[in-house]
Every structure is written in C-alpha cells, then in structure tokens.
N, C-alpha and C positions, 0 to 999 in steps of 0.2 A: 533659405531666400534668396542668396545669392544667385540659385540657379534661374531664379524668373527672369523670364524674356518677354511677356506678354508688354506691349507699348500701347501706350497713351496717349494719342496726339488730340494737343487742343486745337478746336473750331469755337471759338467764340467762346458759347459758355455751356460751351459741350464737350465730352473726351469721344473720340472716336478711340474702339479697339480694337487693333487686329493681335491677333495668335491665340495661342490653349491652355485651355486649363486641368492640366491632367489629373487624372487618376480624381477625380472630384466624388464625395460622400455626394449621395440623394440625386447623382446627374440628372438623374429622368426622371423624377418627381417632383421636385426643389421649385418653387414657384420661384425664389430668389437665389443667386448667392453673390460672398461676399467674395470679390474679385481682386486680386492684386496684382499690379505693372509698372511700367517706371513711363514716367513723361521726356521723357529723354535720353541722351545717350550717358548713363553714369548715375544719371539721377537715386535720388534715393526711390523707395517703393511708397507708389498709393495705394493706398484701397476705396472701394468702392463699391456699395450694394447695386445689383447686375439683376434687373427682371430680367426672368430666362423667357419671357415669350416676344423680348425686343425682336423687331427686323436682323436676322446676321449671326443669329446665335441659330450653332446647329452640333445635338445633343447625342452622343453612340454610349450604348452601354458596353461592359468590362465583361467578361463573364469570367465571375471569378469563383473558385475555388470553395471558401464559404462568405458568411456573414453579407450572403446574397437579397437577403432583403433592404438594403443599405441601394442596390443597386448603384453601385461604383461605376463611373464611367469617364469620359473626355466631351469636353465644352469646347467650342471652337466660337470666336468669335472672328465677323470680317465684315469688318465696317460698319462696330453695331454701336449706337450713339449714344453718351447716355447722359442729362445730366452732371451738372458740375455738382449740383444741391443732392446729388447723392454721393456724394462722397466722404467717407468715414476720417475724422480729422483735417488734420495741415497737407497738402501733398507733399509725399516723397519720406512721410515721418512712420508710417506704416510700421517699418521693421521693427521696431521698438510693442507695436500694439503684437504682432507675432510669436515674439519672444512671449509675451505674458500672455498669449495664450495655449502656447502650446507647453508653455506649463504646467498651467492649468487642464490640458488635454491629457498629458503624458502624469500626473499625481493621480489623474481620474480613471485615466482606465488601467492603472494599474489595479485597480480597487475590483472593478470589473472584472477583468483575468480570472483574478486572485477567487470573486467570484462563482464566475462559469465553473474552474477547479473544481470549489468544496464542493457545487453538487453532485459533481462526477465521484469526488470522494468517499462522500456521505455513501452516496450508494453503493460504492464499492464496496463498502467496510460492511454497510448491512448484507448485501452478497455474501462474500469473505465469515460471515457469520453463520449463513441460515444454509449454504452451498455444502455440500455434505461429502464430502472425496480422500481418499486415503482412509479409513474406518474416521474419520474425526469433519468437525468442520473446516472451511480451507485457512480459515481466521488462526487452526492453528498452527498449522504451517510455517518457519520461519519464511519461507521462498516468498511470502503470500505478506502476513505481516507485520517482518519488518522494512520493506519497502513501505507500505501506510504508513507506517508508524511517521518513518521520516518523511514525506511527502505531509503528512499531519504539522511535523515540525516546523518543515521548512514554509512554509503555508500562512504559517500562522506569524513567524518572523518579518516573512515579507510584506504581511497584512499592518503590523506593527507600523514597521518603517513604512508604509503607503499613507496610513495615520497619522504622525509622527507629520509626514510632510505636509499632508493637506491641512492642518494642524496651523502650520508656522506660514504655511501660502497663504493661509486665511488671517490669520495675523499681523499681513505686510511683509514678512520679510520677504529676500532672493531667494527659490530652491532651487533654480533650475537645474543644477548638481543634481538636487539629493532626486528629485521628480526624474528626474533619468534615468538615474539608478532603479528607483520605485518602477519605472516602466519594465526596465530590463529585466530586473528579478523578478518581479509577478509573471510575466510572458515564460522564463526558463522553468520557474515552479507549476505553473497553468498544465506547461506544455507536456513536462517526467507527471503530472499525477494523473492527467486527463490518457497519457498514453498507458500508464499502470492500469487506468481503470479497461483501456482498450485491451491488456493482457488480459489481467485478470479474471475478465468473462468470455474468457474461451473465442470461440468463434461467433459466438452471437455480439459480442464485444463484436467482434470486427463487420458487423451485419449492421443496413440499418433502422434494426428493430430495436435498437437501443439508441441513445441521442448525445453516446459518447463520440461519435466517430466525427457526427458535425459541430461540435462542440471542440473537439480537435483542429479540423480546420477553420472556423472561427479561430479561434487563439491563435494560431498559426499568423494572421494576420499580424500579429504586433511585435514580432521580431522585424517587419519592415516600416510599416506604418507607423508615421504622426514622430519620423525620423528611425531609421534602420538601428538597429543593437551597433552596429561599430560608427552611429554619429554618438551614440551617446556615455558610448564610453569615452570617447571626444571630448566632451562637454567633463563629462566628471576629470579627467584628466587635466583639463585646461583649467578648472576650477585647485584640485592640489598643489599644485606647481607655478601657481598666480604669485602664490604668497610664501616664505622663505621656510620651512620646515625648524622646528625645533627640539634638538634635544636629538635622541639615536632612530 
C-alpha cells in the first residue's frame, strides 16, 4: 500500500484522478473498479468506486502465463473525474480497509490453491493405481507412492491451518500473520503437488491434453499476487517478534 502513487486532486465535489492502477484483475471487463489514491503529498490512502467507462480511462491486458480468464491488466487514469459521493469511507483512511481485505483474500486464496492441487492429486493417485509399469501398478513403486503420500499429508495440514485461520477471521480476530502463512504454505504445497502430477503422468503430463500444466501456471501466480511470499514472511516475522518470547 505504501507504493501507491495514484493522485487524487480535489475539484469542487469531484476527485480528478492521475496515475495508473497496475496489475488489476478483470481490467478489461470490469464495469467498475475500487481505486486507491492519495489526495495530497504524504496523505493516507483514499478509496473510490470508479466506473470504467468514464472519460480518461485507458485499459490494457497483460498476457499472463496463467489465470488468463481473469484478463489482468493495467488501468490508466488521465484526468478522470469521479464524484466525491463515490468515495468509500473517510478520506485518507483506506489503509485499514486494504489491510482487512488483504487478510481475507489471502486466507481464501489458500483454500482455492489447495482445492486446485487436490484435484491434480486425486487424478494422479487414481492414475498411479491404474497405470501398469515394471510388472505392476505405479502405486507399488515407492518413488511414486511416497511423494504422493507426502503431498496428501502436506495438503491436509495446510487445509486445516487455512480452515482455522478462516474460522478465527469470521470470529472477528486479527489474523494477518496467520493468513499470510496460510497463503504461503498453500502455494508451496500446491505447486509441489501439481508438479508431481505432471511428472508421474509422464509425457502426457507435460502436454495440454491433461489439465495439470494449466493448473500449475494458474497457481504459480500465488507466490506473487496479493503479497509475494517474501512479504508474507515479513508480515509473520513482525507478529512473532512484536511481543517478548516466553521460555526458551
């Protein structure tokens, strides 16, 4: 949020927008967008609902590796006028909204990534039981069965952690660190699981005749979007060392 530089100039009962909303989901298709900007140097964030058919709005699509259905892109505002009535909350107070929404998004994304990985895991486990090689089913080969067992265990553990985080979030608790770790853990587990699906399906796994490659490309955005993994570690580290540790 600290890097947001989009400017909001006051003009009567309107804000005039100057700047770019980069890497926006549904950039080409959305009818409206929530835009964050600053109404002055050093000012806090202000949130606006901005119809995307207003004069001065220019949109471009980014050719992503995965999640192409999202049609992520860049939206540039060149003197776009938005009524102050479209402001969300108070001027300069939107950082709290961003923080709460990011926490919720990260926890929900953890569950989504794990669901995608679970689909690939189930298909691969079934394939390993049905595919015969070296005198028996692939599942009898420990080089295949052991990684799949570990993927199953890691997936279950990550799911339970994400579920507990979501339950605490719904109960009104602050779970910024837990949501950050849930997202990080889920992407690590999901990418490893889907990579095994590609590997154990052999040549077909590397082709587009099976869905695992597309799933891997979709989930690969996880360590980048909604806070890269490095930042998620920083969020958790600040939580750990914010209060004195007890015991050894």
